[in-house]
C-alpha positions as CSV (number, residue, x, y, z in Angstrom):
1,M,-20.7,34.7,53.6
2,S,-16.8,36.2,52.9
3,R,-15.6,34.1,55.9
4,K,-15.7,31.0,53.0
5,I,-15.0,33.4,50.2
6,G,-11.6,33.5,52.4
7,P,-9.9,30.4,52.5
8,I,-11.6,29.2,48.8
9,L,-9.2,31.3,47.1
10,L,-5.5,30.2,49.6
11,L,-6.4,26.7,48.2
12,I,-6.9,28.0,45.1
13,M,-3.6,30.0,45.1
14,L,-2.2,27.2,46.8
15,L,-3.5,24.4,43.5
16,A,-2.9,26.9,41.2
17,P,1.3,26.3,41.0
18,L,1.1,22.4,41.4
19,T,-2.3,23.2,38.0
20,A,0.2,24.9,36.0
21,L,3.1,22.3,36.7
22,A,0.1,19.3,35.5
23,D,-0.6,21.0,32.2
24,Q,3.1,21.7,32.0
25,A,3.6,17.8,32.6
26,A,1.0,16.5,29.6
27,A,2.0,18.4,27.3
28,Q,6.0,16.7,26.6
29,P,6.3,14.3,24.9
30,H,5.1,11.0,26.3
31,V,4.6,7.8,25.6
32,D,0.8,6.6,25.8
33,T,-0.2,2.9,25.8
34,G,-3.4,3.6,23.2
35,D,-1.5,5.5,20.7
36,T,1.4,2.9,20.6
37,A,-0.5,-0.5,20.4
38,W,-2.3,1.4,17.6
39,V,0.4,2.4,15.3
40,L,1.8,-0.6,15.7
41,I,-0.7,-2.1,14.6
42,S,-1.2,0.3,11.7
43,T,2.7,-1.1,10.6
44,A,1.5,-3.9,10.9
45,L,-1.3,-3.6,8.2
46,V,0.7,-1.9,6.2
47,L,3.7,-4.5,6.0
48,L,0.4,-6.8,5.0
49,M,-0.5,-4.4,1.9
50,T,2.7,-5.1,0.7
51,A,3.2,-9.4,1.2
52,P,1.0,-10.5,0.4
53,G,-1.4,-7.7,0.0
54,L,0.4,-6.3,-3.3
55,A,2.0,-9.4,-4.3
56,L,-1.0,-12.0,-4.5
57,F,-2.9,-8.1,-6.5
58,Y,0.1,-7.9,-8.7
59,A,0.6,-12.0,-9.3
60,G,-3.1,-12.8,-10.7
61,M,-2.9,-10.2,-13.4
62,V,0.4,-11.5,-14.6
63,R,1.0,-14.3,-17.3
64,R,1.4,-18.3,-14.9
65,K,4.6,-18.4,-16.0
66,N,5.6,-15.6,-13.5
67,V,3.5,-15.7,-11.4
68,L,6.3,-16.6,-8.0
69,G,8.6,-13.7,-10.4
70,T,6.4,-11.3,-9.7
71,I,4.9,-12.0,-6.2
72,M,8.9,-12.4,-5.5
73,Q,10.3,-8.5,-6.2
74,S,7.5,-7.8,-3.1
75,F,8.8,-9.8,-0.6
76,V,12.7,-8.8,-0.9
77,I,11.5,-6.2,-1.3
78,L,10.1,-6.3,1.7
79,C,14.1,-7.5,3.2
80,V,16.2,-5.2,1.0
81,I,14.7,-2.3,2.3
82,S,14.2,-2.7,6.1
83,I,18.0,-2.7,5.9
84,Q,18.0,0.3,4.0
85,W,16.0,2.1,5.9
86,V,17.8,1.0,9.3
87,L,21.1,2.3,8.4
88,W,20.7,5.7,6.4
89,G,17.3,5.8,4.7
90,Y,15.3,6.5,7.4
91,S,17.9,9.0,8.8
92,V,17.7,10.8,5.7
93,S,14.0,10.7,5.0
94,F,13.6,12.1,9.1
95,G,16.6,12.9,10.1
96,P,17.8,16.8,10.7
97,D,17.3,19.4,7.8
98,K,20.3,19.3,5.5
99,W,20.1,21.8,2.2
100,G,18.1,24.0,2.5
101,G,14.5,21.8,3.3
102,L,16.0,18.7,1.1
103,T,17.6,15.7,2.6
104,G,18.5,15.0,6.0
105,G,21.2,14.4,7.2
106,L,22.5,11.4,8.4
107,E,22.7,11.9,12.3
108,W,20.4,8.9,12.9
109,I,22.6,6.6,11.0
110,G,21.9,3.0,11.4
111,L,19.3,4.4,13.5
112,S,21.5,6.9,16.4
113,G,19.8,8.2,18.7
114,V,17.0,7.0,18.0
115,G,15.6,5.0,21.1
116,A,12.0,4.2,22.6
117,S,11.3,7.5,24.2
118,P,8.8,9.8,21.6
119,Y,10.6,12.5,19.3
120,A,8.1,14.9,19.8
121,D,8.7,16.7,16.5
122,Y,6.9,13.7,15.0
123,A,5.5,11.6,17.7
124,P,4.9,13.2,21.5
125,T,2.9,10.3,22.5
126,I,5.0,7.2,20.5
127,P,8.1,5.4,20.9
128,H,10.3,7.1,18.6
129,Q,11.1,3.6,16.6
130,T,7.9,3.2,16.8
131,F,6.8,5.9,14.8
132,M,10.5,4.4,12.7
133,L,8.7,1.3,11.8
134,F,5.8,3.2,11.0
135,Q,7.2,5.0,8.2
136,M,9.4,1.8,7.6
137,M,6.1,0.6,6.4
138,F,6.0,3.5,2.5
139,A,8.9,3.1,2.3
140,V,8.9,-0.5,1.2
141,I,5.2,0.1,-0.3
142,T,6.5,2.2,-2.8
143,P,9.1,0.7,-4.7
144,A,6.6,-2.3,-4.5
145,L,4.7,-0.6,-6.3
146,I,6.9,0.8,-9.4
147,A,6.9,-2.9,-10.1
148,G,3.7,-3.2,-11.9
149,A,5.2,-1.3,-14.9
150,F,7.2,-3.4,-15.8
151,A,6.0,-7.0,-14.8
152,E,7.9,-10.2,-16.6
153,R,11.0,-8.2,-17.7
154,M,13.3,-7.4,-16.1
155,K,16.4,-9.5,-14.9
156,F,16.1,-10.0,-11.1
157,S,19.9,-8.5,-10.4
158,A,18.4,-5.6,-12.3
159,F,15.8,-5.6,-10.1
160,L,17.1,-5.2,-6.8
161,V,20.1,-2.8,-7.9
162,F,17.2,-0.5,-9.2
163,T,14.9,-0.9,-4.9
164,I,17.5,0.2,-3.9
165,L,19.0,3.6,-6.0
166,W,15.9,4.7,-6.1
167,T,14.3,4.1,-2.9
168,T,17.7,6.1,-2.0
169,I,17.6,8.9,-4.2
170,V,14.4,9.8,-5.4
171,Y,12.3,8.1,-2.5
172,D,14.0,9.5,0.3
173,P,14.8,13.2,-0.3
174,I,10.9,13.6,-1.5
175,A,10.2,11.6,1.5
176,H,11.6,14.7,3.8
177,W,10.3,17.0,1.1
178,V,6.3,16.5,2.7
179,W,6.7,15.3,5.9
180,G,10.5,15.5,7.6
181,M,10.5,18.5,9.6
182,G,12.8,21.6,7.6
183,G,11.0,19.6,4.3
184,W,10.5,22.4,1.9
185,L,7.0,21.4,0.7
186,R,6.2,21.3,4.2
187,N,7.2,24.5,5.6
188,L,5.5,25.8,2.6
189,G,2.4,24.0,3.4
190,A,1.2,21.4,1.0
191,L,-0.7,18.9,2.5
192,D,-0.2,15.1,2.4
193,F,-1.4,13.0,5.3
194,A,-0.5,9.5,4.0
195,G,1.4,9.1,1.3
196,G,-0.7,10.8,-2.3
197,T,2.9,12.4,-3.2
198,V,5.2,11.3,-1.0
199,V,3.7,7.5,-1.8
200,H,1.9,7.5,-5.1
201,I,2.4,10.4,-7.1
202,S,6.3,9.5,-6.9
203,S,6.1,5.6,-7.6
204,G,3.6,6.0,-10.1
205,V,5.4,8.8,-12.6
206,S,8.9,6.1,-12.1
207,A,6.3,3.4,-13.1
208,L,6.3,5.7,-16.2
209,A,9.4,6.6,-16.9
210,T,10.3,2.8,-15.7
211,A,7.5,1.6,-18.5
212,L,8.2,3.8,-21.5
213,F,12.7,2.8,-21.1
214,I,12.7,-0.9,-20.7
215,G,10.1,-0.9,-23.8
216,K,7.7,-3.6,-24.3
217,R,6.3,-6.4,-23.4
218,K,7.7,-9.4,-26.3
219,G,4.3,-10.2,-27.8
220,Y,2.5,-7.3,-26.4
221,L,-0.2,-6.1,-28.3
222,T,-0.7,-9.0,-30.0
223,D,-0.1,-12.5,-27.8
224,S,-3.4,-12.7,-25.1
225,M,-1.5,-11.4,-21.6
226,A,-4.6,-11.2,-19.7
227,P,-4.3,-11.8,-16.0
228,H,-4.1,-15.5,-15.5
229,N,-5.4,-15.8,-11.7
230,L,-7.6,-13.2,-11.4
231,P,-8.9,-14.8,-7.4
232,L,-5.3,-14.2,-6.3
233,T,-5.8,-10.3,-7.4
234,V,-9.0,-9.6,-6.1
235,I,-7.2,-11.8,-2.5
236,G,-4.9,-9.7,-3.0
237,A,-7.1,-6.2,-3.9
238,G,-8.9,-7.7,-0.6
239,L,-5.7,-7.0,1.9
240,L,-4.6,-4.0,0.9
241,W,-7.9,-3.2,1.4
242,F,-7.9,-4.1,5.4
243,G,-4.2,-3.3,4.8
244,W,-5.1,0.6,3.9
245,F,-6.9,1.3,7.0
246,G,-3.2,0.9,9.4
247,F,-2.2,3.1,5.8
248,N,-4.4,5.7,6.6
249,A,-5.6,5.9,9.6
250,G,-2.4,4.7,11.6
251,S,-1.6,8.3,9.9
252,A,-3.5,9.9,12.6
253,L,0.1,8.6,14.4
254,G,-2.8,8.3,17.7
255,A,-6.1,6.2,18.8
256,N,-8.2,9.4,18.9
257,G,-11.0,10.9,16.6
258,L,-8.4,11.8,13.8
259,A,-7.6,8.4,13.2
260,S,-11.4,7.2,13.2
261,S,-12.4,9.8,10.6
262,T,-9.6,8.6,9.0
263,F,-10.5,5.5,8.4
264,L,-14.7,6.4,7.4
265,A,-12.9,8.6,4.8
266,T,-10.4,6.1,3.2
267,N,-13.5,3.7,3.4
268,T,-16.3,6.5,1.6
269,A,-13.4,6.8,-1.2
270,A,-12.5,3.8,-1.7
271,A,-16.0,1.6,-2.5
272,A,-17.3,5.4,-4.0
273,A,-14.3,4.4,-6.5
274,A,-15.2,0.6,-7.1
275,L,-18.4,1.8,-8.4
276,S,-18.0,4.7,-10.5
277,W,-14.6,2.5,-12.4
278,M,-17.9,-1.0,-12.6
279,V,-20.0,2.0,-14.2
280,A,-17.7,3.7,-16.2
281,E,-17.1,0.1,-17.8
282,W,-20.1,-1.5,-17.7
283,A,-21.1,1.9,-19.8
284,H,-18.2,1.8,-22.0
285,R,-17.5,-2.2,-22.4
286,G,-21.7,-3.5,-22.2
287,K,-20.1,-5.1,-19.2
288,P,-18.9,-5.4,-15.6
289,T,-16.1,-6.9,-14.4
290,L,-14.4,-7.9,-11.3
291,L,-11.1,-7.0,-12.5
292,G,-12.7,-3.3,-13.4
293,L,-14.1,-3.6,-9.1
294,A,-10.7,-4.5,-7.7
295,S,-8.8,-1.9,-9.6
296,G,-11.1,1.2,-8.7
297,L,-11.6,-0.2,-5.3
298,V,-7.4,0.8,-5.4
299,A,-7.6,3.7,-7.7
300,G,-10.0,5.2,-4.7
301,L,-7.2,4.0,-2.2
302,V,-4.8,5.3,-4.3
303,S,-7.2,9.2,-4.5
304,I,-8.1,9.5,-1.1
305,T,-4.5,8.8,0.4
306,P,-3.2,12.2,1.1
307,A,-6.9,13.9,1.7
308,S,-8.0,11.3,4.0
309,G,-7.0,13.0,7.7
310,F,-7.8,16.4,6.7
311,V,-11.8,15.2,4.4
312,G,-15.1,15.0,5.8
313,P,-17.4,12.1,4.2
314,V,-19.4,13.6,2.1
315,S,-16.1,14.9,0.2
316,A,-14.8,11.7,0.3
317,L,-17.0,10.1,-1.9
318,V,-16.8,12.6,-3.8
319,L,-13.4,12.3,-4.4
320,G,-13.8,9.2,-4.7
321,L,-16.5,8.4,-7.7
322,A,-14.4,11.3,-10.1
323,A,-11.5,9.1,-8.5
324,G,-12.8,5.7,-10.2
325,V,-13.9,7.1,-12.9
326,I,-10.7,9.4,-14.5
327,C,-8.2,6.6,-13.4
328,Y,-10.4,4.3,-15.7
329,I,-10.6,6.6,-18.9
330,S,-6.6,7.0,-18.2
331,V,-6.2,3.1,-18.9
332,S,-9.1,2.5,-21.0
333,F,-8.1,5.6,-23.2
334,I,-4.6,7.3,-22.1
335,K,-2.8,4.9,-22.5
336,P,-3.6,2.6,-24.9
337,L,-3.5,6.8,-26.8
338,F,0.3,6.8,-26.3
339,G,0.8,2.6,-26.6
340,Y,3.5,2.9,-23.8
341,D,3.1,-0.4,-21.9
342,D,2.4,-0.2,-18.8
343,S,1.7,-3.9,-17.9
344,L,-0.5,-3.0,-14.1
345,D,-1.2,0.2,-14.5
346,A,0.9,1.0,-12.3
347,F,1.3,4.9,-13.5
348,G,-2.7,5.1,-14.0
349,I,-3.8,4.2,-11.3
350,H,-1.4,5.6,-8.8
351,G,-0.1,8.7,-10.5
352,V,-2.9,9.9,-12.4
353,G,-5.2,8.9,-8.8
354,G,-2.2,10.5,-6.8
355,I,-2.0,13.2,-8.9
356,W,-6.0,13.4,-8.3
357,G,-5.8,13.1,-5.4
358,A,-3.3,15.9,-4.6
359,L,-5.2,18.0,-6.2
360,A,-8.3,17.0,-4.1
361,T,-6.6,17.5,-1.0
362,G,-7.0,21.2,-2.4
363,L,-10.2,21.7,-3.2
364,F,-11.8,19.5,-0.3
365,A,-9.4,19.5,2.8
366,T,-11.2,21.9,5.8
367,V,-9.8,22.4,9.3
368,A,-12.8,21.4,11.4
369,V,-11.9,18.2,10.7
370,N,-8.6,18.2,11.0
371,S,-7.1,21.8,12.7
372,A,-3.7,21.0,12.2
373,G,-4.3,21.2,8.4
374,A,-6.3,23.9,5.9
375,N,-8.9,24.9,4.1
376,G,-9.0,23.4,0.1
377,L,-10.9,25.5,-2.5
378,F,-14.2,24.1,-2.0
379,F,-14.0,25.7,1.9
380,G,-13.1,29.3,1.3
381,D,-8.7,29.4,0.8
382,S,-7.5,28.2,-3.3
383,A,-4.2,29.1,-1.1
384,L,-3.9,25.5,-0.9
385,L,-4.7,24.7,-3.9
386,W,-2.3,26.1,-5.8
387,K,1.0,24.7,-3.0
388,Q,-0.5,21.1,-4.1
389,A,0.2,22.4,-7.3
390,V,3.5,22.9,-7.0
391,A,3.8,19.8,-4.6
392,I,2.7,17.3,-7.3
393,A,5.2,18.8,-10.5
394,A,7.9,19.0,-8.1
395,S,7.4,15.3,-7.3
396,A,6.7,14.4,-10.5
397,T,9.0,15.9,-12.0
398,Y,12.5,14.5,-9.9
399,S,10.6,11.2,-10.3
400,F,10.5,11.3,-13.6
401,V,14.1,12.2,-14.3
402,L,16.2,10.7,-11.8
403,T,14.6,7.4,-12.3
404,L,15.1,8.4,-15.9
405,I,19.0,8.0,-14.9
406,I,19.0,5.9,-12.2
407,L,17.4,3.2,-15.3
408,K,20.6,3.9,-17.2
409,V,22.6,3.6,-15.0
410,V,21.8,0.5,-14.0
411,D,20.9,-0.3,-18.2
412,A,24.7,0.0,-18.4
413,T,26.4,-1.6,-15.6
414,I,23.9,-4.8,-15.2
415,G,21.4,-4.5,-18.1
416,L,17.9,-4.0,-17.7
417,R,16.0,-6.3,-19.2
418,V,15.7,-10.6,-19.6
419,A,17.8,-11.5,-22.5
420,H,14.7,-12.8,-25.6
421,E,14.6,-16.7,-24.7
422,D,14.3,-15.6,-21.6
423,E,10.5,-13.9,-21.8
424,V,9.5,-16.9,-23.6
425,M,9.8,-19.0,-20.8
426,G,9.6,-17.0,-17.6
427,L,10.9,-15.6,-15.3
428,D,9.7,-17.7,-12.5
429,L,11.8,-20.7,-14.4
430,T,15.1,-18.4,-16.2
431,Q,15.3,-16.0,-12.9
432,H,14.3,-18.5,-9.9
433,S,14.4,-22.3,-11.1
434,E,10.7,-22.1,-9.6
435,S,7.6,-23.1,-11.5
436,G,4.4,-21.8,-9.7
437,Y,1.9,-24.7,-11.1
438,T,3.0,-28.3,-10.6
439,L,-0.2,-29.8,-12.6
């Protein structure tokens, strides 16, 4: 027996260094083709959310004289922010940290140094450019969401200037706070898996600021402003649901078990919120509506976004059920109480839903789902809830104040709002010389 053990020990001693080298090589950043394919597909899905998803969702809810102007906003943002992100946006958001966690620097301006090799701090198994492209689509959709608050009354030229300034001054720094290496909220331990704070709270609160600053539409509460084409809105909602799997599950940055868990949580919360909104509306107004079902669906998608990679399916179900009711109350009771004209309920769904989702992350998160996360209050640790509250307060306050400043500057220079007669005629003709319907 001892004669056999000797050669075995010798073989183990010879193989041990090779095994260590193999483990070290596996730990190094490398491009995984499966992960890369999934994130590229997810990037395309998030692009689809903006155009045509959000474009159609919003377009169906405005009056027919503004349908093309509303679609135009989502499509042009996709073009404008794609360029902004390449030139400086990505560097400010994810570049090497500057000023104590407030922004990234300009080392990556023009994507200098952002190539085909992985950048281990963000995603060790996909090309750096793939990560950059995925994050670009988040930067695209965020200002597009704000457009729902001022639909039917902002000048197109003002819209373009506002979008560039807002993305650079508001979105890019907040993205760095939460997701960038060295970002102060990331260092604090606040969690945001796919954009509840970065995307939805920032856009939703900014939408409220914009609605308050620009004022109500002409004829608000006296003229009929019912959605002109609900089938368009429902098609848009379906595309948003479809694309949101890239938004959330793609944020796992790999084709892995976490992506599957996130996919499941996203779908569960969306379905639950759609049903709870429908039931709340049914009880309140006497009949369920298709618009309500679609709105509840989006509210659920928004609310699960920050928590999607940290919660299990039952927690996602509870989160979604609450989201539908909370956002319905916001839209049906809070908005009329204060009297502001958030045309398409950008704040009521994205702002309120994002806040609930960020808080719910502090309640339902568990390391059993994602070891890189933390346990929330219901899983034994109250610290995360306070960190989430700090992230909400900081991002909401910054977004609201800076948005008001940007609006004031744009209004003082080129003017924000279309003339009264142009608003009456509609933005399609007055801003674009087009008509959505010729029959």
